[in-house]
C-alpha positions as CSV (number, residue, x, y, z in Angstrom):
1,M,71.6,54.4,8.9
2,K,73.5,57.4,10.1
3,G,71.7,60.5,11.0
4,T,73.8,62.6,8.6
5,I,71.8,61.1,5.7
6,H,68.7,62.3,7.2
7,Y,70.0,65.6,7.9
8,C,71.2,65.9,4.3
9,L,67.7,65.0,3.1
10,E,66.4,67.6,5.2
11,E,68.8,70.4,3.9
12,T,68.3,68.9,0.2
13,I,64.4,69.5,0.5
14,K,64.6,72.6,2.2
15,H,67.2,74.0,-0.4
16,K,65.2,72.8,-3.4
17,Y,61.5,72.7,-2.4
18,G,61.4,75.1,0.7
19,Q,60.8,75.0,4.4
20,E,57.2,74.4,4.0
21,A,57.6,71.5,2.0
22,W,60.0,70.0,4.5
23,G,57.3,70.6,7.1
24,S,54.8,68.6,5.0
25,C,57.5,65.7,4.7
26,L,57.8,65.6,8.4
27,D,54.1,65.5,8.8
28,A,53.8,62.5,6.3
29,S,56.3,60.7,8.4
30,N,54.7,61.5,11.6
31,L,57.3,63.8,13.0
32,S,56.8,66.9,14.6
33,P,56.7,70.1,12.6
34,D,59.8,71.5,14.4
35,H,61.7,68.2,14.2
36,S,65.3,68.6,12.8
37,F,67.8,65.8,12.1
38,G,70.6,68.3,12.9
39,K,71.0,67.1,16.4
40,Q,71.1,63.3,15.3
41,I,73.9,63.6,12.7
42,L,76.1,61.0,14.5
43,Q,73.2,58.8,15.7
44,D,72.2,55.5,14.3
45,L,68.6,55.7,13.2
46,D,66.2,52.9,12.3
47,E,66.6,51.5,8.8
48,S,63.0,51.2,8.0
49,D,62.0,54.6,9.2
50,S,65.0,56.0,7.2
51,I,63.9,54.4,4.0
52,D,60.2,55.5,4.8
53,L,61.4,59.1,5.2
54,F,62.6,59.1,1.7
55,V,59.5,57.3,0.3
56,N,57.3,59.6,2.2
57,S,59.0,62.6,1.2
58,A,58.9,61.8,-2.5
59,K,55.3,61.1,-2.3
60,T,54.6,64.4,-0.4
61,L,56.5,66.4,-3.0
62,H,54.6,64.5,-5.8
63,I,58.0,63.5,-7.5
64,E,59.4,60.0,-8.3
65,L,61.5,58.4,-5.7
66,K,64.4,58.5,-8.2
67,Q,64.1,62.3,-8.6
68,L,64.5,62.7,-4.9
69,F,67.5,60.4,-5.0
70,D,68.9,62.5,-7.8
71,D,68.2,65.6,-5.8
72,F,69.9,64.4,-2.8
73,G,72.8,63.1,-4.8
74,E,73.5,66.4,-6.2
75,Y,73.2,68.1,-2.8
76,W,75.3,65.6,-0.9
77,S,78.1,65.5,-3.5
78,C,78.2,69.4,-4.2
79,S,77.2,70.9,-1.0
80,Y,76.7,68.8,2.0
81,A,79.7,66.2,1.9
82,P,82.3,68.7,0.8
83,K,81.5,70.8,3.9
84,M,81.2,67.7,6.3
85,Y,84.0,65.6,5.0
86,P,86.4,68.2,3.4
87,Q,89.5,65.9,4.0
88,F,87.9,63.3,1.3
89,F,87.0,66.1,-1.3
90,E,90.3,68.0,-1.1
91,K,92.2,64.9,-1.9
92,A,90.2,63.7,-4.7
93,K,90.2,65.6,-8.0
94,S,87.7,63.6,-9.8
95,T,84.7,61.4,-9.7
96,K,86.8,58.3,-10.5
97,E,89.3,59.1,-7.6
98,L,86.6,59.8,-5.0
99,L,84.8,56.6,-6.1
100,L,87.9,54.4,-5.9
101,G,88.3,55.5,-2.4
102,L,84.8,55.3,-1.2
103,D,84.9,51.9,0.3
104,H,87.9,53.1,2.3
105,I,86.1,56.3,3.4
106,H,83.2,54.2,4.7
107,Q,85.6,52.0,6.6
108,V,87.3,55.2,8.3
109,V,84.1,57.1,9.0
110,T,82.3,54.1,10.6
111,S,85.3,52.5,12.2
112,K,84.6,53.8,15.7
113,K,80.8,53.3,15.3
114,P,79.8,50.0,16.7
115,G,77.2,48.1,14.4
116,A,77.7,50.5,11.5
117,T,76.8,48.8,8.1
118,P,77.7,51.2,5.5
119,P,77.4,50.0,1.8
120,R,80.7,48.3,0.6
121,F,82.0,48.3,-3.0
122,Q,84.1,46.1,-5.1
123,Y,86.0,47.4,-8.1
124,E,87.0,45.3,-11.1
125,W,88.8,47.1,-14.1
126,Q,87.7,45.7,-17.3
127,R,90.0,45.2,-20.4
128,D,88.5,48.2,-22.2
129,G,89.2,50.7,-19.2
130,Q,85.8,50.6,-17.9
131,L,85.3,50.1,-14.0
132,L,82.7,47.5,-12.8
133,V,81.5,48.5,-9.4
134,S,79.5,46.0,-7.2
135,Y,77.5,47.5,-4.6
136,H,76.7,45.5,-1.4
137,S,74.2,46.6,1.1
138,Q,71.0,45.1,2.8
139,R,69.3,48.7,2.3
140,G,68.2,48.4,-1.2
141,L,69.3,51.8,-2.0
142,F,71.4,51.0,-5.1
143,E,69.6,53.8,-7.1
144,L,70.7,56.3,-4.5
145,F,74.3,55.3,-5.1
146,E,73.9,55.9,-8.7
147,S,72.5,59.3,-8.1
148,L,75.3,60.1,-5.7
149,L,77.8,59.2,-8.6
150,K,75.8,61.8,-10.9
151,G,76.2,64.4,-8.2
152,L,80.1,63.7,-8.0
153,D,80.0,64.3,-11.8
154,L,78.7,67.7,-11.0
155,Q,80.9,68.6,-8.2
156,F,84.0,67.5,-10.2
157,N,82.7,68.6,-13.6
158,N,83.3,65.2,-15.0
159,K,81.2,63.0,-17.2
160,T,80.9,59.4,-16.4
161,I,78.8,57.1,-18.6
162,I,76.8,54.9,-16.3
163,K,75.4,51.4,-17.4
164,R,73.7,49.0,-15.2
165,P,74.8,45.3,-16.3
166,A,73.3,43.8,-13.3
167,E,71.0,44.4,-10.3
168,N,73.7,45.8,-8.0
169,Q,76.4,46.6,-10.5
170,L,77.5,49.7,-12.5
171,L,79.8,49.8,-15.4
172,L,81.4,53.0,-15.5
173,T,83.3,54.9,-18.2
174,F,85.1,57.8,-17.2
175,E,85.5,60.7,-19.7
176,A,87.6,63.8,-19.3
């Protein structure tokens, strides 16, 4: 997993819960108190350590993992990603537009990074105008993807009705 995810998690926790809470999260993951992922943004970091960081942080903060995903999704979509990847956020004017370009964004961002395995998405429009999105990743972070969509709704001031018809699929209705 790319270090940018870790750094955003660090920033999310510092922003929402404070520096001391982040220090406790580092301790729970056996990392030094002065560790920062800011120097590792472009690096590939171990998958299992990455997932453990999320799990350990949620436990340390005494919140459900889903809540941490929601916090992360909001911070990523509204603060972090628009600064780090402005070219993608300037083009998109809605959750729907950014989502429909997400598979391409992942290809562009990781094309020069050997071994990168970003999540992939398949899109299928339904007869009633809903969008069926299939999520493909070995990471098992489907709920994080759902939280990122909620964050995009906040960023673009949209309302997307999200249903989960299957384990790795979302059925989306985009409202104005």
